[in-house]
C-alpha positions in Angstrom: 67.7 127.0 96.6 70.4 124.8 95.1 73.9 125.7 96.4 77.0 125.0 94.3 79.3 126.1 97.1 78.8 125.5 100.8 80.5 128.7 102.0 80.7 127.6 105.7 82.4 124.3 104.9 84.9 126.2 102.6 85.6 128.7 105.4 86.1 125.7 107.8 88.6 124.1 105.5 90.6 127.3 105.1 90.5 127.9 108.8 91.7 124.4 109.7 94.6 124.7 107.2 96.4 127.2 109.4 98.2 126.1 112.6 98.1 129.7 113.9 94.3 129.8 113.6 93.9 126.4 115.2 96.2 127.3 118.1 94.2 130.5 118.7 90.9 128.5 118.7 92.3 126.3 121.5 92.8 129.1 124.0 92.1 132.6 122.6 92.4 134.1 126.1 96.0 132.9 126.4 96.9 134.4 123.0 95.3 137.8 123.6 96.2 138.2 127.3 99.9 138.1 126.1 99.1 140.7 123.4 96.7 143.0 125.2 99.3 145.7 126.0 100.8 145.6 122.5 97.3 145.7 121.0 96.4 148.7 123.0 99.7 150.3 122.0 99.1 149.6 118.3 95.6 151.1 118.4 96.4 154.1 120.6 95.7 157.3 118.8 93.7 155.6 116.0 90.6 157.5 115.2 89.9 157.7 111.5 88.9 154.1 110.9 86.9 154.0 114.1 85.0 157.1 113.2 84.1 155.6 109.8 82.8 152.5 111.5 80.8 154.4 114.1 79.2 156.5 111.3 77.7 153.3 109.8 75.9 152.4 113.1 72.3 153.4 113.6 72.4 153.7 117.4 69.8 155.3 119.5 70.2 156.8 123.0 68.0 154.1 124.6 69.9 151.2 122.9 71.6 148.4 124.6 74.6 147.3 122.6 76.6 144.0 122.6 80.2 144.4 121.3 81.3 140.8 120.6 85.1 140.6 120.6 85.3 144.0 122.1 89.0 143.8 122.9 90.4 147.0 124.5 87.3 149.0 123.7 88.1 150.7 120.4 84.3 150.8 119.6 82.8 150.0 123.0 84.2 153.1 124.7 82.8 155.7 122.2 79.6 153.8 121.9 79.1 154.1 125.6 79.1 157.9 125.1 75.7 157.7 123.3 74.0 154.3 124.0 72.2 153.4 127.2 74.4 150.4 128.0 77.2 148.5 126.3 78.1 144.9 127.1 81.7 144.1 126.1 82.3 140.4 125.5 85.8 139.0 125.0 87.7 135.8 125.9 90.7 137.9 127.1 90.5 139.3 130.6 93.7 141.2 129.8 92.0 143.0 126.9 88.9 143.8 129.0 91.0 145.1 131.9 92.3 147.8 129.5 88.7 148.5 128.3 87.6 149.0 131.9 90.5 151.4 132.5 89.5 153.5 129.5 85.8 153.5 130.6 86.9 154.7 134.0 89.1 157.4 132.5 85.9 158.8 130.9 83.8 158.3 134.0 81.6 155.7 132.2 79.5 153.3 134.3 76.9 152.3 131.7 78.7 149.2 130.6 79.5 145.6 131.7 82.1 143.1 130.7 81.8 139.4 130.1 85.0 137.3 129.9 83.9 134.4 127.7 84.5 132.8 124.4 81.6 133.5 122.0 81.5 129.8 121.1 80.7 129.0 124.8 78.2 131.9 125.3 74.5 131.0 125.6 72.0 133.7 124.8 69.5 134.1 127.6 71.9 132.5 130.2 75.2 134.4 129.9 73.9 137.5 128.2 70.4 138.7 127.3 69.5 139.8 123.8 70.5 143.4 123.1 69.0 146.0 120.8 72.1 146.0 118.6 74.9 143.4 118.3 78.3 144.3 116.8 81.3 142.2 115.7 84.2 144.3 114.5 87.1 142.2 113.1 86.1 139.4 115.6 84.8 136.7 113.3 87.8 134.3 113.4 85.8 131.2 114.3 86.0 127.7 112.9 82.2 127.5 112.5 81.4 130.9 111.2 77.7 130.0 110.5 77.1 129.1 114.1 78.8 132.3 115.3 76.7 134.4 113.0 73.5 132.6 113.9 74.2 133.4 117.6 74.8 137.0 116.8 71.5 137.2 115.1 69.8 135.7 118.1 71.6 138.2 120.4 70.1 141.2 118.6 66.6 142.5 118.9 66.9 145.2 116.2 70.1 145.1 114.2 73.5 143.4 113.7 76.6 145.0 112.4 79.8 143.3 111.2 83.0 144.9 110.1 85.5 142.7 108.2 88.2 143.2 105.6 87.5 143.4 101.9 90.2 141.8 99.7 93.6 140.9 101.0 93.7 141.3 104.8 97.0 143.3 104.6 98.6 145.6 102.0 101.3 144.3 99.7 104.0 145.9 101.8 102.6 144.4 105.0 102.3 141.0 103.4 106.0 141.2 102.3 106.9 141.7 105.9 104.9 138.7 107.1 106.5 136.6 104.4 110.0 137.8 105.4 109.3 137.0 109.1 107.2 133.8 108.8 107.9 132.4 105.4 105.5 132.2 102.4 103.4 129.3 103.6 103.0 130.5 107.2 102.3 134.1 106.2 99.4 132.8 104.0 97.8 131.3 107.1 97.9 134.4 109.2 94.8 136.1 107.9 91.2 135.1 107.2 89.1 135.0 104.0 87.4 138.3 103.3 83.8 139.6 103.7 82.3 137.7 100.8 82.4 134.5 103.0 80.2 135.8 105.9 77.9 137.5 103.4 77.4 134.3 101.5 77.0 132.3 104.7 74.3 134.7 105.8 72.6 134.4 102.5 72.7 130.6 102.7 71.0 131.0 106.1 68.2 133.2 104.8 69.7 136.6 105.9 70.3 139.1 103.1 72.5 141.8 104.5 73.3 145.3 103.4 77.0 145.7 102.5 79.0 148.8 102.1 82.7 149.0 101.3 84.4 151.8 103.1 88.0 153.2 102.8 89.3 152.8 106.3 92.4 154.7 107.2 94.3 153.4 110.2 96.9 155.6 111.9 99.2 153.9 114.3 101.4 156.2 116.4 104.8 155.2 117.8 107.6 156.9 119.8 110.3 155.7 117.4 110.9 153.1 114.7 112.3 150.8 117.4 109.1 151.2 119.4 107.1 150.3 116.3 109.2 147.1 115.7 108.9 146.0 119.3 105.2 146.6 119.3 104.7 144.7 116.0 106.8 141.7 117.3 104.8 141.6 120.6 101.6 141.5 118.6 102.6 139.0 115.9 105.6 137.0 117.1 106.4 137.4 120.8 109.3 134.9 120.7 111.0 136.9 117.9 114.6 137.9 118.7 116.0 139.3 115.4 113.9 142.4 114.6 115.9 143.6 111.6 113.3 142.8 109.0 110.6 144.5 111.1 112.9 147.5 111.7 113.6 147.8 108.0 109.9 147.8 107.2 109.1 150.6 109.7 112.1 152.6 108.6 110.4 152.8 105.2 106.8 153.1 106.2 106.8 155.6 109.1 106.5 159.3 108.7 107.7 161.7 111.5 105.4 164.4 112.7 106.4 167.9 113.8 105.8 166.7 117.4 108.4 164.0 116.9 106.1 161.1 116.8 106.2 158.4 114.1 103.0 157.5 112.3 102.2 154.5 110.1 99.2 155.1 107.9 97.5 152.1 106.3 94.4 152.2 104.0 92.4 149.0 104.4 89.2 148.5 102.4 86.6 147.4 105.0 83.2 145.8 104.5 80.4 147.0 106.7 77.8 144.3 106.7 74.5 144.7 108.5 70.9 143.6 108.7 67.8 144.9 110.6 65.7 142.3 112.4 62.4 144.3 112.1 62.6 144.0 108.3 62.8 140.2 108.2 
């Protein structure tokens, strides 16, 4: 089939245009080890978006599941409650240490962790194929086609991707990024949306199912100052002047009757999946 656009090459060009993305490619473990605690803090108490994603998955009690880019276990921990075994792969030992703490808190032993970059992982050597492979917001690779091909090889029955649809952050959030990083740098913070992996899969002969879901993310903080510090630790650890961030959270947070502060963000999310047995 004649292709007018090579979607993977376009993805590469956009990826390489961002110094932040290139720096993360060099040593993702170093980046996420520093941010592991803040990431756990930012996702603590979040349930609604996770439940929407879990509802998409067709998981069976006997399934082995690979969670590529598992982070602190937002999906891996609840999946371990129903699946036979979960393998959590992530380049950051700091992130996986938190995942193991959460698994231990639930008394889970039906899991394993692999500290490795996906680009370096060899299927059949480092991990065996699993019944189901999942990648939730973990597709930030320079060569996305190669990463997706490996995910397909890692799955015996089905692959599930979750990625943002449209702009990766809301207009208010993008205004904050621009205030902190400047217009040009803020533009390089996110990634192209789901239509890129869908078209890359199509070019590779995989025709996935796609569903757009309205994911509601709730982030709970102790105070607006706590929110600003957590955001800075996640996005700009060297940041000293937090005034712009504090102003943002002063507007966006709502206080609960329990005295907590909650930020609610609605993010259109693409669930993209394909079943191996149908190909």
